[in-house]
Every structure is written in C-alpha cells, then in structure tokens.
C-alpha positions in Angstrom: -64.0 -196.1 -156.2 -65.1 -197.2 -152.7 -65.8 -194.6 -150.1 -65.4 -195.5 -146.5 -68.3 -194.7 -144.2 -67.6 -193.1 -140.9 -67.3 -195.6 -138.1 -68.9 -193.4 -135.5 -72.5 -194.3 -134.7 -75.4 -192.3 -135.9 -76.7 -189.7 -133.4 -79.5 -191.1 -131.3 -82.9 -189.7 -132.2 -85.0 -188.6 -129.3 -88.5 -189.8 -129.1 -90.8 -186.9 -128.3 -93.8 -187.8 -126.1 -96.4 -185.1 -125.9 -98.9 -186.8 -123.6 -98.5 -188.6 -120.3 -100.6 -191.5 -119.1 -100.6 -193.3 -115.8 -100.5 -197.1 -115.7 -100.4 -199.5 -112.8 -98.0 -202.4 -113.1 -97.5 -205.5 -110.9 -94.3 -205.5 -109.0 -93.0 -208.4 -111.2 -93.7 -206.5 -114.5 -92.1 -203.3 -113.1 -89.0 -205.3 -112.1 -88.8 -206.9 -115.5 -89.3 -203.5 -117.2 -86.5 -201.9 -115.1 -84.2 -204.8 -115.8 -84.8 -204.5 -119.5 -84.4 -200.8 -119.5 -81.0 -201.2 -117.7 -79.8 -203.8 -120.2 -80.8 -201.4 -123.1 -79.4 -198.4 -121.4 -82.6 -196.3 -121.7 -85.2 -195.1 -119.2 -88.0 -197.5 -118.2 -90.5 -195.0 -119.6 -88.9 -195.2 -123.0 -89.1 -199.0 -123.0 -92.7 -198.8 -121.9 -93.5 -196.2 -124.6 -91.9 -198.3 -127.3 -93.6 -201.5 -126.1 -97.0 -199.8 -126.1 -96.4 -198.4 -129.6 -95.5 -201.9 -130.9 -98.5 -203.4 -129.2 -100.9 -200.8 -130.7 -99.3 -201.3 -134.2 -99.7 -205.0 -133.9 -103.3 -204.8 -132.9 -104.1 -202.4 -135.7 -102.5 -204.8 -138.2 -104.5 -207.7 -136.8 -107.7 -205.8 -136.8 -107.1 -204.5 -140.3 -106.5 -208.1 -141.5 -109.7 -209.3 -139.7 -111.7 -206.5 -141.2 -110.4 -207.3 -144.7 -111.2 -211.0 -144.3 -114.7 -210.3 -142.9 -115.4 -207.9 -145.8 -114.3 -210.5 -148.3 -116.4 -213.1 -146.6 -119.3 -210.7 -146.4 -119.1 -210.0 -150.1 -119.0 -213.7 -150.9 -121.9 -214.4 -148.6 -123.9 -211.5 -150.1 -123.3 -212.9 -153.7 -124.3 -216.4 -152.6 -127.4 -215.2 -150.9 -128.4 -213.1 -153.9 -128.0 -216.1 -156.2 -129.9 -218.4 -153.9 -132.8 -215.9 -153.4 -132.9 -215.3 -157.2 -133.1 -219.0 -157.9 -135.9 -219.4 -155.3 -137.8 -216.4 -156.6 -137.0 -217.2 -160.3 -135.5 -213.7 -160.7 -133.1 -213.0 -163.6 -129.5 -212.7 -162.3 
C-alpha cells in the first residue's frame, strides 16, 4: 500500500539567534547580500548569519583535518627520530 504524502511544504523553522554582533561591510558586499536575501526571500541578517555559520564550520573542518595530519606526521617523525637516535647511540629498540 502506498501512502500519499501531503503536498504542502513543511513549516519553516525559525533560526534563533541569541547574540548580536556588529560587522562592517563594503557597499559592494552589502548590495550583493541584499540582492541575495531578496532572491531567497529572507532578511539579509539571516543570510549573513547562515553564511557566517557555514564559514565557521568549514574552517573547523579544515583545521581539524590539518591537526589530524600534523599529529600523524608528528607521530611518524617521532618514531623515525627515535630509531635514528637509537641506532646512533646503539640503544636497543
């Protein structure tokens, strides 16, 4: 049996913002932000908030990746240095 889903769109979820910040934008960026917000049908502040949230998430992912890679490289370097020093000092490994 197939059930038909309602064709009405899901209710829009409001984004709750608890803290305000003040940013300065160039006239060009502000105009682009306003144009985009009008195309999307949402306030410019909402577009800015979403954009900032996406940027922060992207930077966190990038930094997390870099941290993971540097830790792996650090572990590898530590092992290689330990081997090299052990061979030079004739220490048992």
